[in-house]
N, C-alpha and C positions, 0 to 999 in steps of 0.2 A: 634719535636712536641710532646706534652704530650699525653699519652694515656687517653682515656675517662674513667671516673669512672663508671665501669659497674654496680654498685649497686645504681646509681643515681635514677632510678625509685622507688626502695625500700625506699630510703631516702625521696623522695618526698611524697610517700604514708604514711610513718611513720610521717612526719611533718604534713600532712593533717589530719591524725587521731588524732594527738596530739592537733591540733587547734580545731577540732570538739569536742574532749573531754573537752577542756577548755571552749568552748562555752556552752556545756551541763552543765558543772559545774556552770557556771555563771547563766544559766537559773534556775537551781535547787536552787541556793542560793536566787535568786529573789523570787521564789515560797515559799521558806522557810520564807523569810522576810515578804511576804504578809500574810502568815498564822499566823505569830506572831503578825502582825498588826491587823488582824481580831480578834485574841484572846484578844488583848488589848482593842479593841472596845467593845467586848462582856463583858469583865470584867468592863469596865467603865459604860456600860449600866446597868449591874447588880447593881453596886453601886448606880447609879442614881435611879434605880427602888426601891431599898431598902430604900433610903432616902425619896422617895415619900410615901412609905408605912408607914414609921415612922411619917412623917408629917401628913398623913391622919389619922392615929390612934390617934394622939393627939387631933384632932378636932372631933373625933367620926367617926366610920366606920361601915357600915352594915356588917353582917357576910358574905353575898354573895360577897361583894366587897373585904373583907379580903381574902376569899377563892380564888378569881380570882387573887389577888396579889400573894398569895402563890403558886398557880398553875403556874403562869407565871415565878416566881422566880425559881421554880424547873426546868422548861423547860430551862431557861437561864443557870442554873447550869449544866444541862445535855449537852447543846450546848457547854459550856466552856470545859467540860470534853472531848467531842468529838474533839473539836478544839485542845486541848492539845495533844490528841493522833495523830491528823493529823500533828502537829508540830514535834512530835517524828518521824513519818514516813518520813517527809520531811528531817529531820536531817540525818536519816539513809540513805536515797537515796542520799543525798549530800555527805556523807562520802564514800559511795560505788563509787560514781562518781569521787570523789577525788582520790581514790585508782586507778581507771581506768585511769584517766588523768596522774597520776604519772607514771604508767606503760608505757603509750604511750610516755611520755616525755623521759623516760629512753631508750626506743627503738629508738626514733629519735636521741637522743644524741649518742647512740652506732653507728648508721649508719653515723652520722656526724663525729665521731672520726675516723671511717674507711676512710671516704672521706679525712679528714685532713692528715691521714697517707699516703693515696694514693698520694695525692698532694705533700707531702714532698718527697716521694720516687721518684716521677716523676721529681721533681726539682733536686734532687740529681743525678738522671740518666742523666738529661740534662747537669748538671754542669760537670759531668765526661766526657761526650761526648765532650763538649766544651773544656775542659782541654786537652783531647786527640788530638783534632783538633789543638789546639794552640801548643801543644808539637810537633806534626807532622810538622806543619808549621815552627816552630823554628828549628827543625832538618833539614828540607829541606833547610832553609836559611843557616844554618851552613855548610851543605855539599856543597852548591854553593860557599861559600867563600873559603872553603878548597880546592875544586877541580874546579877551573875555567874551563869553557868549552873552548876548543881550537877552 
């Protein structure tokens, strides 16, 4: 019977950590994509608002209205800048998480390699034992033929 792989609990833990890191990586990618989507929405809204200002100025616009448009455009531009910085933070967090996941994957693969080696060594040991038993049986059969019992 093959000996149990004594590092199995560590292999299980490493695999679980790798799966957890992969899930975190996926969540961070989703957050990053949502931040990019929000930036796109802000940029589209800014373009739309600039078009409204242009259309309004062609028909005549009071100075207070023009100032309100300009104030809002400045606020939108500031929000776009902040959102761009958030996207960069998301990207950095995702990259750090990717490095963590890769490290966890390497650890799990290292333990799995040890498990495979252990399994191969156990199979070889069992094969040698089986061969010894067959050799012993053949030797006994040969001795019985050579020395018949009286």
